[in-house]
C-alpha positions as CSV (number, residue, x, y, z in Angstrom):
1,V,59.2,-57.2,-53.9
2,S,55.6,-55.8,-53.0
3,V,52.4,-56.9,-54.3
4,F,51.1,-53.4,-54.3
5,G,54.2,-52.3,-56.2
6,P,52.6,-51.2,-59.6
7,R,49.3,-50.2,-58.4
8,P,50.5,-46.8,-56.7
9,R,51.9,-45.9,-60.2
10,D,49.0,-47.0,-62.2
11,G,46.6,-45.0,-59.8
12,P,45.1,-44.9,-56.3
13,L,44.9,-48.2,-54.4
14,G,41.6,-47.5,-53.0
15,V,39.6,-49.7,-50.3
16,V,38.9,-52.5,-52.6
17,V,42.5,-53.6,-53.3
18,L,43.0,-54.5,-49.7
19,P,40.1,-56.9,-48.8
20,G,39.9,-58.0,-45.4
21,G,42.1,-55.1,-44.1
22,T,42.0,-53.9,-40.4
23,F,42.7,-51.2,-38.0
24,P,43.9,-53.2,-34.9
25,F,44.4,-51.9,-31.5
26,P,46.8,-54.1,-29.9
27,K,47.7,-54.6,-26.2
28,G,49.8,-51.8,-24.8
29,V,53.3,-52.1,-24.2
30,F,54.0,-52.0,-20.3
31,S,57.6,-51.5,-20.2
32,G,57.1,-47.8,-19.8
33,K,59.9,-46.9,-22.2
34,M,59.8,-44.9,-25.5
35,V,59.3,-47.7,-27.8
36,P,58.9,-47.6,-31.8
37,P,55.6,-47.5,-33.0
38,P,54.0,-50.8,-34.2
39,L,54.3,-51.9,-37.7
40,P,51.1,-52.9,-39.6
41,T,51.2,-55.9,-41.6
42,P,48.9,-56.9,-44.7
43,P,46.2,-56.8,-44.8
44,Q,46.2,-54.0,-42.3
45,S,45.8,-50.3,-43.3
46,G,47.2,-49.0,-40.0
47,I,47.7,-49.7,-36.5
48,L,47.6,-47.6,-33.2
49,G,49.8,-48.3,-30.2
50,M,48.4,-47.2,-26.9
51,H,51.0,-47.5,-24.0
52,N,50.6,-47.6,-20.4
53,I,49.8,-44.8,-18.3
54,Q,52.8,-43.4,-16.3
55,K,52.9,-40.2,-14.0
56,R,55.5,-37.6,-15.6
57,A,56.3,-34.2,-14.5
58,V,54.9,-31.8,-16.8
59,V,55.5,-27.8,-17.2
60,I,52.0,-26.1,-17.3
61,S,51.9,-22.4,-18.6
62,G,49.4,-20.1,-17.1
63,K,48.9,-16.6,-16.3
64,D,50.9,-16.6,-13.2
65,G,53.8,-18.2,-14.9
66,D,55.2,-21.7,-15.3
67,R,54.7,-24.3,-12.9
68,I,55.7,-28.1,-12.6
69,E,52.9,-30.4,-11.8
70,I,52.7,-34.3,-11.9
71,R,50.4,-35.8,-14.7
72,P,49.4,-39.1,-15.9
73,M,50.9,-39.3,-19.4
74,M,50.4,-42.0,-22.2
75,Y,52.2,-42.6,-25.3
76,L,50.3,-43.0,-28.4
77,A,51.9,-44.4,-31.6
78,L,50.3,-44.1,-35.0
79,S,51.8,-46.3,-38.1
80,Y,49.7,-46.5,-41.2
81,D,49.9,-47.6,-44.7
82,H,50.9,-44.2,-46.7
83,R,49.7,-45.6,-49.9
84,I,46.3,-45.4,-48.8
85,I,46.0,-42.9,-45.7
86,D,47.2,-39.6,-46.2
87,G,49.5,-38.0,-43.4
88,R,46.8,-35.1,-42.8
89,E,44.0,-37.6,-42.3
90,A,46.2,-39.6,-40.0
91,V,47.5,-36.4,-38.0
92,S,44.0,-35.5,-37.5
93,F,42.6,-38.9,-36.4
94,L,45.6,-38.9,-34.0
95,V,44.7,-36.0,-32.5
96,R,41.1,-36.6,-32.2
97,I,41.7,-39.9,-30.5
98,K,44.2,-37.7,-28.1
99,S,41.6,-35.2,-27.2
100,M,38.8,-38.2,-26.7
101,I,41.3,-39.7,-24.3
102,E,42.0,-36.7,-22.4
103,D,38.3,-35.7,-22.0
104,P,36.0,-38.9,-22.3
105,R,32.8,-36.7,-22.5
106,R,34.1,-35.8,-26.0
107,L,33.1,-39.5,-27.0
108,L,30.3,-40.0,-24.8
109,L,28.7,-36.7,-26.2
110,G,29.8,-36.6,-29.4
111,L,31.5,-33.4,-29.2
């Protein structure tokens, strides 16, 4: 039985309920396989798995039609505690991380 079981029924959990909570970025998985996302353990509020970068064939659509290119690809896996993080914010966070990884100038220039 979870320690947090009655709290979501009584109202929102809030940040105060999870003192010492973290959001770790663990070392990547270097097997190159599609792996399940890492699981957060209390008091973590979420965890972002950043896996190794490998070259993959990707279909690129353009004005001249589709073409196949070899591009570097990396899997991102986000797991989070749904009691304190809403899905919309989690997806927005993941999209922002993706855009910063794809173009680091966004991170450096704050775009």
